[in-house]
C-alpha positions, 0 to 999 in steps of 0.5 A: 500500500502506498504511503502518503508523504509527510508534510515535510517531504511534500514541501518544495525545495528551497532556492539553493537546492537543485532538483533531486536533493533533499533539504538538509533542514526541515525549517528551511524547507518550511520557510521556503513553502510559506514564503509566497504567502508572506506580505513582502513576497505578495507585494513583489508578486503583485508588482510583477503582474502587469509585466507578466500580463503584457508579455503574455499579451504580446506573445499571443497578439503577435502569434494569433492576431488581435481578433483571435486572441482571447482574454482567457488565453492571456490570463492562462499564459500569465498564470493568473485568473481572467478576473485578475487580468480585467483588474489591470486591463478591463478590455482587450483594446486597453490591453493592446494599448498597454502593450504598445506603450510598454514595448514601443512608446517607451523606446521612442521616449528614450530616443528623445532623451538620447537626442537631448543628451547626444554631443557627437555628430548627427550622422553618429546619432542616426546610427545610434538611434537605428541600432538602439531601435533594432536591439530594443524592438526590431530584434524582439517580439515587439517588431511583430506589432507592425505586421499585426496592425497592418494586417488588422487595421481595417477590422480595428480602425480605432486601434489603428489610429491609436497606433498612428498617434502613439507610434508612427507620429512620435517616431517621425517627430523623433527622426525629424528632430535628429535630421533637423539637428544635422541641418541646423549644425550645417552637417546636412544639406537643407532638405525636406525633413519629412521626406528624409524621415520617410526615407529613413523609416521605409528600410526599417519597415521592409526589414521587419516584413522581410524577416516575418515573411522568410522566418517560416521558410525552410530555406532562404536563398537571399538571407539578410543580415539586419545589422549590416542592412541597416548600416548600409541603408543609413550610409547610403542616405547619409551620403546624400544628406551630408554636406560635401566640402569642396576639395582643396586645390592643393589636394590631389584629384582622384585622377592624379592618384 
């Protein structure tokens, strides 16, 4: 006949023990068992819930889309009840907005701070903005939000407008500040700033779409290195933006070298 394990043997192992090891002290095991119910632990757990919910929502939104994602699935993936989810985010629309603000809007706000604090040349600033964006957004799950909103904009026009207001317009404003900085410092030629910003953003959108489309392919005969691609695109654009200083008459011409 099987023997019911004693309460001590049923307790979870404390954090400093690996699976398969028996705690050397029953008191340590008991403390580890009741720790999640202590006030301080509960407060830390509660503080972590919004992030866990947003992470779960981002995963499901990108994988399944807005229409197909259900609140129950988000709550289950985050390890909470549906009621707990609604305490933080009363609707799926509000949950989507919170995901966009956490994973995209915040990065744009940090970009504005970077422009405020940067002391170097504007060409270097544009490189830094691009590579920071890639490391924080482009190379992460959050890049799928662009594809999501493009695919479902007609079904969710209010959320599409929210995305334009919270992501598209602020992104343009950020890059416009950087480009105008270069013009004001006589580093860049005077050009239509809005058109330059569109030229900066277009390769990024292509990169996201290309990666999304080819990620499901078993073989890709034309692979694309994201970092190298962005560097090349920025360099091509900068060559057209940067002021070209006249060659001194004392310097040898290309034909003479």
